[in-house]
C-alpha positions in Angstrom: 7.2 49.8 -16.7 9.9 47.7 -18.5 12.1 48.0 -15.4 9.3 46.8 -13.1 8.4 43.9 -15.4 12.1 42.8 -15.7 12.7 43.0 -12.0 9.5 40.9 -11.4 10.8 38.3 -13.9 14.2 38.3 -12.1 12.5 37.8 -8.7 10.3 35.0 -10.1 13.3 33.3 -11.7 15.3 33.5 -8.4 12.3 32.2 -6.4 11.8 29.3 -8.8 15.5 28.5 -8.8 15.6 28.3 -5.0 12.5 26.1 -4.9 14.0 23.7 -7.5 17.3 23.6 -5.7 15.6 22.7 -2.4 13.4 20.1 -4.1 16.5 18.6 -5.8 18.3 18.4 -2.5 15.3 16.7 -0.8 15.1 14.3 -3.7 18.7 13.3 -3.3 18.3 12.9 0.5 15.3 10.7 -0.1 16.7 8.6 -3.0 20.2 8.1 -1.5 19.2 5.2 0.9 17.1 3.6 -1.9 20.0 3.8 -4.3 22.4 2.4 -1.7 20.2 -0.6 -1.1 20.0 -1.3 -4.8 23.8 -1.0 -5.1 24.2 -3.3 -2.1 22.0 -5.9 -3.7 24.5 -6.3 -6.5 27.5 -6.3 -4.3 29.9 -9.2 -3.8 30.5 -8.2 -0.2 28.4 -10.5 2.1 28.2 -8.3 5.2 26.7 -4.9 5.9 30.1 -3.1 5.5 31.7 -2.5 2.2 34.8 -0.7 1.0 33.0 1.7 -1.4 29.5 2.9 -2.2 29.6 1.3 -5.7 30.3 -2.4 -5.8 33.7 -3.3 -7.1 32.1 -6.1 -9.0 28.4 -6.5 -9.9 26.7 -9.9 -9.3 23.3 -11.5 -9.3 24.3 -14.1 -6.7 22.4 -12.3 -4.0 19.1 -12.6 -6.0 19.8 -16.2 -7.0 20.5 -17.1 -3.4 17.0 -15.9 -2.3 15.4 -18.5 -4.5 18.0 -21.3 -4.2 19.1 -21.3 -0.6 16.0 -22.2 1.4 17.8 -23.9 4.3 17.3 -21.0 6.6 14.7 -18.7 5.0 12.4 -19.8 2.3 12.0 -16.6 0.4 9.8 -18.0 -2.5 7.3 -19.3 0.1 7.3 -16.0 1.9 6.8 -14.1 -1.3 3.9 -16.5 -2.2 2.3 -16.1 1.2 2.5 -12.3 1.0 1.1 -12.2 -2.6 -1.9 -14.4 -1.7 -2.7 -12.4 1.5 -2.2 -9.0 -0.3 -4.4 -10.0 -3.3 -7.4 -11.2 -1.2 -7.0 -8.4 1.3 -7.0 -5.9 -1.5 -10.1 -7.2 -3.1 -12.1 -7.3 0.2 -10.8 -4.0 1.4 -11.4 -2.2 -1.8 -15.0 -3.4 -1.9 -15.7 -2.5 1.7 -14.1 1.0 1.5 -16.0 1.9 -1.7 -19.3 0.4 -0.4 -19.1 2.2 2.9 -18.1 5.4 1.2 -21.0 5.2 -1.2 -23.4 4.7 1.7 -22.0 7.6 3.7 -22.0 9.9 0.7 -25.4 9.0 -0.9 -27.6 7.6 1.8 -29.2 9.4 4.7 -30.1 7.2 7.7 -30.2 7.4 11.5 -26.9 7.7 13.4 -25.1 8.5 10.2 -23.3 11.5 11.6 -22.6 9.7 14.8 -21.0 6.8 12.9 -18.8 9.2 10.9 -17.6 11.0 14.1 -16.9 7.7 15.7 -14.9 6.5 12.7 -12.9 9.7 12.7 -12.0 9.2 16.3 -11.1 5.6 15.9 -8.7 6.4 13.0 -6.7 8.6 15.4 -5.5 5.4 17.2 -2.9 3.2 15.5 -4.2 -0.3 14.6 -1.4 -2.1 16.4 -2.9 -1.0 19.8 -5.4 -3.8 19.4 -3.0 -6.5 18.1 -2.9 -8.5 21.4 -6.7 -8.6 21.6 -7.0 -9.5 17.9 -4.5 -12.3 18.3 -6.4 -13.9 21.2 -9.7 -13.6 19.3 -8.1 -15.3 16.3 -6.6 -18.0 18.5 -10.0 -18.7 20.1 -11.5 -19.1 16.6 -8.7 -21.5 15.6 -7.2 -19.2 13.1 -3.7 -18.9 14.5 -2.2 -22.2 13.3 -1.5 -23.9 10.0 -3.0 -22.7 6.7 -5.6 -20.7 8.6 -2.9 -18.1 9.3 -3.4 -16.7 5.8 -7.1 -16.4 6.4 -6.4 -14.7 9.7 -4.1 -12.2 8.0 -6.7 -11.4 5.4 -9.4 -10.9 8.1 -7.1 -8.6 10.0 -6.1 -6.4 7.0 -9.6 -6.1 5.5 -11.8 -6.4 8.6 -11.6 -2.7 9.6 -11.0 -1.3 6.1 -14.4 0.2 5.8 -13.6 2.7 8.6 -11.2 4.5 6.2 -13.9 5.8 4.0 -13.3 9.5 4.3 -11.1 9.9 1.2 -13.4 8.0 -1.1 -16.5 9.6 0.4 -15.0 13.0 -0.4 -14.6 12.0 -4.0 -18.2 10.5 -4.2 -19.5 13.8 -2.9 -18.2 15.5 -6.0 -20.4 13.3 -8.3 -23.7 15.1 -9.1 -26.6 13.5 -7.2 -28.9 14.4 -10.1 -27.5 11.3 -11.8 -28.7 9.1 -8.9 -32.1 10.7 -8.9 -32.5 10.3 -12.6 -31.5 6.6 -12.3 -34.0 6.1 -9.5 -36.8 7.6 -11.6 -35.9 5.1 -14.4 -36.3 2.3 -11.9 -32.7 1.6 -11.0 -31.8 0.1 -7.6 -29.1 1.4 -5.3 -26.9 -1.5 -6.3 -27.3 -0.6 -10.0 -26.5 3.0 -9.3 -23.4 2.0 -7.4 -22.1 -0.4 -10.0 -23.4 1.2 -13.3 -23.1 4.9 -12.5 -20.9 5.7 -9.5 -18.1 3.2 -10.1 -17.5 4.1 -13.8 -17.2 7.8 -12.7 -14.8 6.9 -9.9 -11.8 5.3 -11.6 -9.2 7.6 -9.9 -10.4 6.9 -6.4 -10.8 3.2 -7.2 -7.1 3.1 -8.3 -6.1 5.0 -5.1 -8.1 2.5 -2.9 -6.6 -0.5 -4.7 -3.1 0.8 -4.3 -3.4 1.5 -0.6 -5.3 -1.7 0.1 -2.5 -3.7 -1.6 0.4 -1.9 -0.1 -0.9 -2.3 3.5 -0.7 -6.1 3.6 2.4 -6.1 1.4 4.5 -4.0 3.7 3.0 -4.7 7.1 5.3 -6.2 9.8 3.6 -5.9 13.2 0.4 -7.9 12.7 2.2 -10.4 10.4 4.9 -11.0 13.1 2.3 -11.4 15.9 0.0 -13.8 14.0 2.7 -15.9 12.3 4.9 -16.2 15.4 7.3 -19.1 14.7 5.3 -20.6 11.8 8.1 -20.1 9.2 6.0 -21.7 6.5 3.6 -18.8 6.6 6.0 -15.9 7.1 5.4 -12.9 4.9 8.3 -11.1 3.2 8.4 -8.4 5.9 8.9 -11.0 8.6 11.4 -12.9 6.5 13.4 -9.7 5.7 13.4 -8.8 9.4 14.8 -12.3 10.2 17.7 -11.6 7.8 18.7 -8.7 10.0 18.9 -10.7 13.2 22.4 -11.1 14.7 22.8 -14.7 13.7 21.9 -14.0 10.0 22.9 -10.4 9.2 26.6 -11.2 8.6 25.7 -13.7 5.8 22.4 -12.5 4.6 22.5 -8.7 4.5 23.2 -8.4 0.8 20.4 -10.9 0.2 18.2 -8.7 2.4 19.0 -5.8 0.1 18.1 -8.0 -2.9 14.8 -9.0 -1.3 14.0 -5.3 -0.5 14.4 -4.6 -4.2 12.3 -7.5 -5.3 9.3 -6.7 -3.1 9.1 -3.2 -4.6 8.5 -4.7 -8.1 4.8 -5.8 -7.6 3.9 -2.4 -6.2 5.7 -0.6 -9.1 3.9 -2.8 -11.6 0.6 -2.2 -10.0 1.1 1.5 -10.0 2.3 1.6 -13.7 -0.7 -0.5 -14.8 -3.3 1.5 -12.9 -1.9 5.1 -13.2 -3.5 5.6 -16.6 -7.0 5.4 -15.0 -6.3 8.6 -13.0 -6.8 10.6 -16.2 -10.0 8.9 -17.2 -12.2 10.5 -14.5 -15.6 11.5 -15.9 -15.0 10.8 -19.6 -15.4 7.0 -19.4 -18.7 7.0 -17.6 -20.3 9.7 -19.6 -19.7 7.7 -22.8 -21.3 4.6 -21.0 
């Protein structure tokens, strides 16, 4: 018996070792480009090519240039535009996703299953397939020029958010319906059930929805490029960073592009750090309330 147990431990140790080695190798492959971009952002070399992986001399000039040299690309304005669009899109999208998910999970009405099937089919098609039609609709409504471009971007990013309700609906399905029934008996409305019972019990899925709703507008390039076109005052960071890689700018702006790529990761990182603690709250917070 001792020999059998010891051999099982050896096999388990070897299996775990192989798995950890593979995971470490994959992590290195995944992190290498990220680390290279970070190193490039501190490099004194202006172009894309450098003599070594690590900069010979570290500098913050590339970061300073993003905020001081606005003759070609106004990075502070692009950052501001993206932040405004991402915040409002996140608020609208989060509410729409959670509201639709609650209705699909808790309410029973005619054509409910048909709607869910239609939503599943539509999610199989990438959103950029409709970008030409969306642009002409926005243009006909006068939303493709001037300050209305921000409104157009918020509408584009949040307009169809409710169709992505499946993940949140699956979470809501795990919440006991007896809580809803007890609240209805006590005279609560559906809105009160949604805000006072379901939402406090759903902090993990709320955090997930907020993160995905913020990251979409923050990193999107296709719709932002189509809607902004040549309106440089309303460029988002993705469009601005893409401009830095064009042939007339890449020789002088590549290290600044790397610095910009590092900077745009900061808001998402902060949002994740601030909200990750709510993943563990789950049921406890609402039961106390």
